[in-house]
C-alpha positions as CSV (number, residue, x, y, z in Angstrom):
1,M,140.6,85.9,155.4
2,T,137.4,85.2,157.3
3,G,135.5,87.1,160.0
4,S,134.2,90.7,160.1
5,F,135.6,93.5,158.0
6,L,137.5,94.8,161.0
7,E,139.0,91.4,161.7
8,R,140.1,91.0,158.1
9,M,141.6,94.5,158.1
10,R,143.4,93.8,161.4
11,E,145.1,90.7,159.8
12,L,146.0,92.7,156.7
13,K,147.5,95.6,158.7
14,L,149.5,93.3,161.0
15,R,151.2,92.0,157.9
16,E,151.8,95.5,156.5
17,V,153.3,96.6,159.8
18,E,155.6,93.7,159.9
19,A,156.8,94.5,156.4
20,A,157.2,98.2,157.2
21,R,159.2,97.5,160.3
22,A,161.5,95.1,158.4
23,G,162.0,97.8,155.7
24,R,162.8,100.5,158.2
25,Q,165.1,98.6,160.4
26,G,167.9,100.8,161.6
27,R,166.4,103.9,159.9
28,A,165.8,107.1,161.8
29,L,162.5,109.0,161.5
30,S,162.8,111.7,158.8
31,A,160.2,114.3,159.8
32,V,158.7,116.9,157.5
33,G,158.8,120.3,159.1
34,G,156.3,123.2,158.9
35,R,153.1,121.2,158.6
36,P,149.9,123.2,159.2
37,D,147.9,122.7,162.4
38,F,145.0,120.3,161.9
39,Y,143.2,121.2,165.1
40,A,143.6,125.0,164.5
41,H,142.3,124.7,160.9
42,L,139.2,122.9,162.0
43,R,138.5,125.2,164.9
44,G,139.1,128.4,162.9
45,A,136.9,127.4,159.9
46,E,134.0,129.7,159.2
47,G,130.7,127.8,159.1
48,M,131.1,124.1,159.1
49,A,134.7,122.8,158.8
50,V,134.8,120.4,155.9
51,I,137.4,117.6,155.9
52,A,137.3,116.6,152.2
53,E,138.4,113.1,151.4
54,I,140.5,111.6,148.6
55,K,138.8,108.2,148.1
56,R,139.0,106.0,145.0
57,S,136.9,103.0,146.2
58,S,135.4,101.4,149.3
59,P,134.3,97.9,150.4
60,S,130.7,99.1,150.7
61,V,130.2,100.6,147.2
62,G,133.1,99.4,145.2
63,V,134.9,101.6,142.7
64,I,134.1,105.3,143.0
65,E,136.7,106.8,140.7
66,A,139.6,104.5,139.9
67,G,141.6,107.1,138.0
68,L,141.3,109.8,140.6
69,D,144.3,112.2,140.5
70,A,144.8,112.7,144.2
71,P,146.8,116.0,144.2
72,A,144.6,117.6,141.5
73,Q,141.4,116.6,143.5
74,A,143.0,118.0,146.7
75,R,143.7,121.4,145.0
76,L,140.0,121.6,144.0
77,Y,139.0,120.9,147.6
78,A,141.4,123.5,148.9
79,A,140.1,126.0,146.4
80,G,136.6,125.4,147.8
81,G,137.7,126.2,151.3
82,A,138.3,122.7,152.8
83,A,139.6,123.0,156.3
84,A,141.6,119.8,155.9
85,I,142.0,116.9,153.5
86,S,141.7,113.3,154.4
87,V,143.7,110.8,152.3
88,L,142.9,107.1,152.2
89,T,146.2,105.3,152.2
90,E,144.7,101.8,152.5
91,G,145.3,100.0,149.3
92,E,143.5,96.7,149.4
93,Y,140.0,98.0,149.9
94,F,140.2,101.7,149.2
95,G,142.7,102.0,146.4
96,G,144.9,104.5,148.2
97,S,148.6,104.7,149.1
98,V,151.1,106.6,151.1
99,G,152.3,108.1,147.8
100,D,148.9,109.8,147.5
101,L,149.3,111.3,151.0
102,A,152.8,112.6,150.2
103,A,151.6,114.0,146.8
104,V,148.6,115.7,148.4
105,S,150.6,117.1,151.3
106,A,153.0,118.7,148.9
107,A,150.2,120.0,146.7
108,V,148.2,122.0,149.2
109,S,148.7,124.3,152.1
110,V,145.8,123.0,154.2
111,P,146.5,120.1,156.7
112,T,146.3,116.5,155.6
113,M,145.3,113.4,157.5
114,R,146.4,109.8,157.0
115,K,143.2,107.8,157.0
116,D,144.0,104.2,157.5
117,F,143.6,101.4,160.0
118,I,146.4,102.2,162.4
119,L,147.6,99.8,165.1
120,D,151.3,100.5,165.3
121,E,153.6,103.5,165.8
122,V,155.4,102.8,162.5
123,Q,152.3,103.7,160.6
124,I,152.3,107.1,162.3
125,D,156.0,107.5,161.5
126,I,155.3,106.9,157.8
127,A,152.5,109.5,158.0
128,V,155.0,112.0,159.4
129,E,157.4,111.4,156.6
130,A,154.5,111.8,154.0
131,G,153.8,115.3,155.4
132,A,150.6,114.6,157.2
133,S,149.3,116.8,160.0
134,A,147.1,114.2,161.5
135,V,146.2,110.5,161.6
136,L,142.9,108.6,162.1
137,L,142.8,106.4,165.2
138,I,139.8,104.1,165.5
139,V,138.7,103.1,169.0
140,A,137.1,99.8,167.7
141,F,140.4,98.8,166.1
142,V,142.8,98.7,169.0
143,A,142.7,98.2,172.8
144,P,142.3,101.3,174.9
145,E,145.9,101.2,176.2
146,V,147.2,100.9,172.6
147,L,145.0,103.8,171.6
148,G,146.5,106.0,174.3
149,A,150.0,105.1,173.3
150,L,149.3,105.8,169.6
151,L,147.8,109.1,170.5
152,A,150.8,110.1,172.6
153,H,153.2,109.0,169.9
154,A,151.3,111.0,167.2
155,R,151.5,114.1,169.4
156,G,155.1,113.5,170.2
157,C,155.7,113.5,166.4
158,G,153.8,116.8,166.1
159,L,150.7,115.3,164.7
160,E,147.1,115.5,165.9
161,A,144.6,112.6,165.8
162,L,141.0,112.3,164.8
163,V,139.8,109.6,167.3
164,E,136.9,107.7,165.8
165,I,134.0,106.2,167.7
166,H,130.6,104.6,167.1
167,D,128.8,104.4,170.5
168,E,128.8,105.6,174.1
169,A,131.3,102.9,175.3
170,E,133.8,104.0,172.7
171,A,133.1,107.6,173.5
172,E,134.3,106.9,177.1
173,V,137.5,105.6,175.8
174,A,138.1,108.5,173.5
175,V,137.4,111.0,176.2
176,G,139.5,109.0,178.6
177,V,142.7,109.2,176.4
178,G,142.3,112.9,176.1
179,A,141.2,113.1,172.4
180,R,140.8,116.7,171.2
181,I,139.1,115.7,168.0
182,I,136.4,113.0,168.2
183,G,134.7,111.7,165.1
184,V,131.5,109.7,165.1
185,N,131.3,107.3,162.2
186,A,127.8,106.5,160.9
187,R,129.2,103.4,159.3
188,N,129.4,100.2,161.3
189,L,132.8,98.9,160.6
190,K,131.7,95.3,161.3
191,T,128.7,95.2,158.9
192,L,129.5,98.4,156.8
193,A,125.9,99.5,157.2
194,V,125.3,103.3,157.7
195,D,123.1,104.7,160.4
196,R,123.2,108.5,160.4
197,G,120.8,108.5,163.3
198,A,123.6,107.2,165.5
199,V,125.7,110.2,164.7
200,L,122.9,112.6,165.6
201,R,122.2,110.7,168.8
202,M,125.9,110.8,169.9
203,G,126.4,114.5,169.2
204,P,124.6,115.7,172.4
205,V,126.1,112.9,174.4
206,L,129.6,113.9,173.5
207,S,128.9,117.6,173.9
208,R,127.9,117.0,177.5
209,R,130.9,114.8,178.2
210,T,133.4,117.2,176.7
211,A,131.7,120.5,177.9
212,D,134.8,121.3,180.0
213,R,137.2,120.9,177.1
214,E,137.8,122.4,173.7
215,V,136.9,119.2,171.8
216,I,135.9,119.3,168.1
217,L,133.2,116.9,167.1
218,V,133.3,115.5,163.5
219,A,130.4,113.8,161.8
220,E,131.6,111.0,159.5
221,S,130.0,109.0,156.7
222,G,126.6,109.5,155.1
223,I,127.0,113.2,154.6
224,S,125.9,114.1,151.1
225,D,123.7,117.2,151.1
226,L,123.3,120.5,152.9
227,E,120.5,119.3,155.2
228,H,122.8,116.6,156.5
229,V,125.3,119.3,157.4
230,R,122.7,121.4,159.1
231,E,121.5,118.4,161.1
232,A,125.0,117.6,162.2
233,H,125.6,121.2,163.3
234,A,122.4,121.2,165.3
235,A,123.6,118.0,167.1
236,G,126.8,119.7,168.2
237,Y,129.3,118.9,165.4
238,R,131.8,121.5,164.2
239,A,133.1,119.5,161.3
240,V,132.1,117.0,158.7
241,L,134.2,114.4,156.8
242,V,132.9,113.9,153.3
243,G,134.4,111.6,150.7
244,E,132.2,109.8,148.2
245,A,129.8,112.7,147.6
246,L,132.7,115.0,146.8
247,V,134.5,112.6,144.5
248,R,131.4,111.9,142.5
249,H,130.4,115.6,142.3
250,G,131.0,117.5,139.1
251,D,132.2,120.6,140.9
252,P,134.1,119.5,144.0
253,S,135.3,123.1,144.8
254,G,131.7,124.4,144.7
255,R,130.4,121.6,146.7
256,V,132.9,122.0,149.5
257,R,132.0,125.7,149.5
258,A,128.3,124.9,149.7
259,L,128.7,122.4,152.5
260,A,130.9,124.7,154.6
261,G,128.4,127.5,154.1
262,A,125.3,125.5,154.9
263,V,125.5,126.8,158.5
264,G,126.1,130.4,159.6
C-alpha cells in the first residue's frame, strides 16, 4: 500500500469490513447488556479522568510490549482508578484484536472503548458484542455525513463515542454532529508526528464552542507525566488518554492514580 498512514489504514479497514460483512451475513446483532456508562464515568471522575489504554505496539515507535496480557493490564488500570479503558483492536499496526476487547470488557467493571479506525456500522456492531461501552470515531477518517451516521448508530446500540479531532476545521465537524466527548489528538495521523502544543491550543477553542453543552474534552497522545496532565487541565480538558507511558511503567496502577490525582 502507498500513500499516507491514513490512506493505507483506510484501504486495510475497507478490506476488513468487507470480510466482516461477509462473515455476518444473515446474523442478527447480539448485544451485551448492562455495560457501564462511558460518559458518566468520565464526568464523575475525581481529579482528571484517565482513559488508560491497552496497546502492544504502534507504527510510530514499533513494539511496546508484544506479550502484554490485556485483561491483566486492564485490572491494574482499574485498581488504580482508571475512569475507562481504551483497547486497541487494530491488529496490523497496533497488535490488538477484538478478542482483547472482549476479554478486557469481561475482566473489569469500568467502561471500555474500542479504539480502531472505524468507517462502517459493522465495526460498531462488533464492538457491541465485545462488551464495549464506547467507540472511537476519527473526524479525519470519514466524511462528515458518515461520521454523523456512525455516531447515531453507536448511540442507537447504547454506545457512546469519543470523537477525535486535530484542528479547528475538524472541531466544527465534531460539534456539528453533536459529539458529547471530543478528543484532541496531538499525533498527526498523516505524518505520525506529535505536537502537544496543538492540544493545548485547541482546548480553549473547544471550550468556547461547547460552552452551552456538557461536552467532555479529552487530551490524547504525548501524555507521559504529571505536568502534562496539569497543562491539559488548565487548557480545559477533563480527561486524558494515556497508552504507551502506562504500558511501559513498572507500576501501572500507581501511575494511573498519580495521573488522576495530578489536579485537584
